[in-house]
C-alpha positions in Angstrom: 35.4 3.5 -21.1 35.7 1.0 -17.4 32.3 0.9 -15.9 32.6 0.1 -12.4 32.3 -3.7 -11.2 28.9 -4.4 -9.9 28.8 -7.4 -7.7 24.8 -7.9 -9.1 26.5 -8.4 -12.7 24.4 -11.5 -13.5 21.3 -10.0 -12.4 22.2 -6.7 -14.1 23.1 -8.4 -17.3 19.5 -10.7 -17.4 17.5 -7.7 -16.6 19.4 -6.0 -19.6 18.2 -8.3 -21.8 14.6 -8.7 -20.9 14.4 -4.8 -20.3 16.2 -4.2 -23.7 14.9 0.0 -23.7 14.1 2.3 -21.2 10.5 1.8 -20.1 8.3 -0.9 -17.5 8.3 -4.8 -18.7 6.3 -7.4 -17.4 8.1 -10.7 -17.8 7.0 -14.6 -18.1 6.7 -14.4 -14.2 3.2 -13.1 -14.0 4.3 -10.5 -11.0 7.7 -10.1 -11.6 8.4 -7.0 -13.5 11.5 -4.9 -14.5 12.2 -1.1 -14.8 14.9 0.6 -16.7 15.8 4.4 -16.9 18.8 5.6 -18.7 18.9 9.2 -17.7 17.1 11.2 -14.2 13.5 11.8 -14.3 11.2 14.6 -13.3 8.7 13.3 -10.7 6.2 11.3 -12.0 2.9 10.5 -9.7 1.4 6.9 -9.6 0.0 4.5 -6.8 2.7 1.6 -5.5 0.8 -1.4 -4.8 2.2 -3.6 -2.2 5.3 -4.8 -4.0 8.9 -5.6 -3.1 11.2 -3.5 -5.5 14.7 -3.9 -6.0 17.4 -1.5 -7.1 20.3 -3.3 -8.9 21.7 -0.3 -10.7 21.2 3.6 -10.2 19.1 5.0 -7.5 15.6 6.6 -7.1 13.6 9.2 -4.6 9.7 9.1 -4.1 7.9 11.3 -2.1 5.0 9.6 0.3 2.8 12.5 1.8 5.4 15.2 3.2 8.4 12.5 3.7 10.8 11.7 1.0 12.4 8.5 0.8 15.6 7.4 -1.0 16.8 4.0 -2.4 19.7 2.8 -4.6 21.7 0.2 -5.5 21.4 -3.2 -3.4 18.0 -1.4 -1.4 14.7 -2.8 -1.4 11.7 -0.7 -1.1 9.3 -2.8 0.8 5.5 -1.6 -0.2 2.7 -3.2 2.5 -0.6 -1.1 0.7 -1.5 0.5 -1.8 -0.1 4.1 -1.5 -0.2 7.1 -3.9 3.1 8.6 -4.5 5.5 10.7 -6.6 8.9 9.0 -7.7 11.7 10.0 -9.7 15.2 8.5 -10.8 18.0 10.3 -9.3 21.0 8.3 -11.0 20.9 6.7 -14.3 22.7 7.0 -17.1 23.1 5.3 -20.6 26.5 3.2 -19.7 24.7 2.3 -15.9 21.0 2.4 -16.6 18.7 2.5 -13.4 17.4 -1.1 -12.9 14.9 -2.0 -10.8 13.0 -5.3 -10.6 9.0 -5.4 -8.9 7.7 -8.4 -7.4 3.9 -7.8 -6.5 2.7 -9.3 -3.0 -0.3 -11.6 -3.4 -2.4 -11.2 -0.3 -3.4 -14.4 -0.2 -0.2 -16.0 -0.7 1.4 -13.9 2.3 -2.1 -15.6 4.5 -0.9 -18.9 3.3 2.6 -18.7 4.0 1.7 -16.9 7.6 -0.8 -20.1 8.2 2.5 -22.4 7.8 5.5 -20.6 9.4 5.8 -19.8 13.1 6.8 -16.1 13.0 6.2 -14.3 16.6 3.1 -11.7 16.5 5.1 -8.2 15.9 5.6 -5.7 19.3 2.7 -3.6 20.0 4.5 -0.5 19.4 5.4 -1.7 15.6 1.3 -1.5 14.7 0.8 1.4 12.3 4.2 2.0 11.4 4.5 3.3 7.9 3.1 1.3 4.8 7.0 1.9 3.0 10.1 1.2 4.2 13.5 0.5 2.7 16.3 -1.7 3.7 19.6 -3.1 2.3 19.2 -6.6 0.6 21.3 -9.2 2.8 22.8 -12.0 0.5 19.8 -14.5 1.2 17.7 -12.2 -0.8 19.6 -11.4 -3.5 20.5 -15.2 -3.9 16.7 -16.0 -4.3 16.1 -13.0 -6.8 19.2 -14.1 -8.8 17.5 -17.6 -9.0 14.2 -16.1 -9.9 15.5 -14.0 -13.0 17.3 -17.3 -14.2 14.0 -18.9 -14.7 13.4 -15.8 -17.4 16.1 -18.0 -19.6 14.0 -21.5 -18.9 10.3 -20.8 -19.5 9.7 -24.5 -19.0 10.8 -24.3 -15.4 8.5 -21.2 -14.3 5.3 -22.9 -13.3 7.1 -25.3 -11.0 9.9 -23.1 -9.9 9.1 -19.5 -9.7 6.0 -19.8 -7.2 9.0 -21.8 -4.8 11.3 -19.2 -4.9 8.5 -16.2 -4.9 7.7 -18.0 -1.4 11.1 -17.7 -0.4 11.6 -14.1 -1.3 8.6 -13.4 0.9 9.9 -15.6 3.3 13.2 -13.4 3.7 11.1 -10.5 3.5 8.8 -11.5 6.5 11.5 -12.4 8.3 13.8 -9.3 8.0 13.7 -6.1 9.8 10.6 -4.9 8.1 8.4 -8.1 8.2 6.3 -6.6 11.0 4.8 -4.0 8.5 3.5 -6.6 6.6 2.6 -9.0 9.5 0.6 -6.0 10.6 -1.4 -5.6 7.7 -2.4 -9.0 7.5 -3.4 -9.4 11.1 -7.5 -9.0 11.1 -7.7 -7.3 14.4 -4.5 -4.9 14.0 -4.8 -1.3 13.5 -2.8 -1.4 10.5 -5.4 -3.9 9.0 -7.9 -1.7 9.7 -6.3 1.0 7.9 -5.9 -1.2 4.8 -9.4 -2.0 4.8 -10.5 1.9 4.5 -7.5 2.2 1.8 -9.5 -0.4 -0.2 -12.8 1.3 0.3 -11.2 4.5 -0.6 -9.8 3.2 -3.4 -13.2 2.2 -4.9 -15.6 5.2 -3.6 -12.8 7.9 -4.3 -15.4 10.0 -5.9 -18.0 9.8 -3.3 -18.3 12.4 -0.7 -15.9 11.4 2.4 -17.0 11.7 5.9 -14.8 10.5 8.3 -17.0 9.5 10.6 -18.8 6.8 8.6 -15.5 5.4 7.2 -14.4 5.1 10.7 -17.3 2.9 11.7 -16.9 1.0 8.6 -13.6 -0.5 10.1 -14.4 -0.3 14.1 -12.3 2.5 15.0 -13.0 5.9 17.0 -12.7 8.7 14.9 -9.3 10.2 16.5 -7.7 6.7 16.7 -8.5 6.4 13.1 -7.1 9.5 12.1 -4.1 8.8 14.1 -3.3 5.5 12.9 -4.4 6.3 9.2 -1.6 8.9 8.9 1.0 6.9 10.6 0.7 4.3 8.0 0.1 6.3 4.7 1.8 9.7 5.9 -1.5 11.2 4.9 -4.9 12.4 6.2 -7.9 10.4 4.9 -8.9 13.8 3.1 -5.3 14.1 1.5 -5.4 10.3 0.5 -8.6 10.7 -1.2 -7.4 14.1 -3.1 -4.1 12.3 -4.4 -6.7 9.1 -5.8 -9.1 11.9 -7.5 -6.5 13.5 -9.0 -4.4 10.8 -10.0 -7.3 9.4 -11.7 -8.6 12.8 -13.3 -5.0 13.0 -15.0 -5.6 9.2 -16.4 -8.8 10.5 -18.1 -7.4 13.5 -19.3 -4.2 11.8 -21.0 -5.5 8.3 -21.8 -9.4 8.9 -22.8 -8.6 12.4 -23.8 -11.2 14.3 -21.3 -11.3 18.0 -21.0 -10.5 19.1 -18.0 -14.1 20.2 -16.6 -15.5 16.5 -17.3 -12.8 14.9 -15.7 -12.8 16.9 -12.6 -16.6 16.4 -12.4 -16.2 12.2 -13.1 -13.8 12.0 -10.1 -16.0 13.8 -7.6 -15.1 17.6 -7.8 -18.2 20.0 -8.0 -16.0 23.0 -8.6 -13.8 23.4 -11.7 -11.6 26.0 -10.2 -11.1 23.9 -7.1 -10.0 21.3 -9.1 -7.7 23.4 -11.3 -6.6 24.9 -8.2 -5.4 21.1 -6.1 -4.5 19.7 -9.5 -1.7 22.4 -10.1 -0.7 22.4 -6.5 0.1 18.3 -7.0 1.6 18.4 -10.4 2.6 22.1 -10.6 1.0 22.9 -13.9 -2.7 23.9 -14.6 -4.6 21.0 -16.0 -4.0 22.1 -19.5 -0.7 22.7 -19.6 0.4 19.7 -17.7 -1.6 17.2 -20.4 0.1 19.0 -23.0 3.8 18.8 -21.7 3.1 14.9 -20.8 1.7 14.3 -24.4 4.9 15.9 -26.1 7.3 13.8 -24.0 4.9 10.7 -24.9 5.5 11.8 -28.6 9.3 12.1 -28.0 9.5 8.5 -26.9 
């Protein structure tokens, strides 16, 4: 069987060696991860943290709120703040598996780089843009990604060279078509930065009752402005965002810590078991018991 030529063959070959089968793989470069899938998948729910994700083969789609985002070979996904999503691999086969590189974005490194380079402040209309975007990777970004991956075969070079290449990748992203999204998140007086601070608070306190007025005041915004910009950045209202955080954590508690549905729901802030079951079924497409049983069957089969 003749496989199609890939302009990314070298980086694909390296990725296949360091991700020898389906799954997610950490690497010797601390914030670099490789994902491999040999068949299309059902929707999976997780939270995406700030990262640069580069698709080498295959294709993927995700749902952010009610918005669908699709990306494939040669595209990179930029995520500028923590966002709960449902994602699935849409194009993959054993011969040409879906391969994706993920490079986590360190906020301290981002701020340090911004302090040293002269990038114009984004236009006002870019503040409050979605915290997630897809673009085609230019040759300069691909070149840097290849050089970073080559270091996996030269581990002695990683401490000296990886930080430099990671900084180059971050610079290419910052000066690319959606760099303003990252810059606005990092700019202290921007609406996007205030939304990011609200998101950080929600992540730490998702089980607590949510009063929008209190959260808006915490990040120094009016209630109406907070609602508008929060939904612009996350594609969700604050209540919808909190709900997804709660349900994701409840699913983890049932799947990993083997708590029953009632206990897991109460642990994440639900006072009503029926409300928990109803909202869980709406998000995951099955009752808590059926969903967890199905997930365990899949894990056992793998």
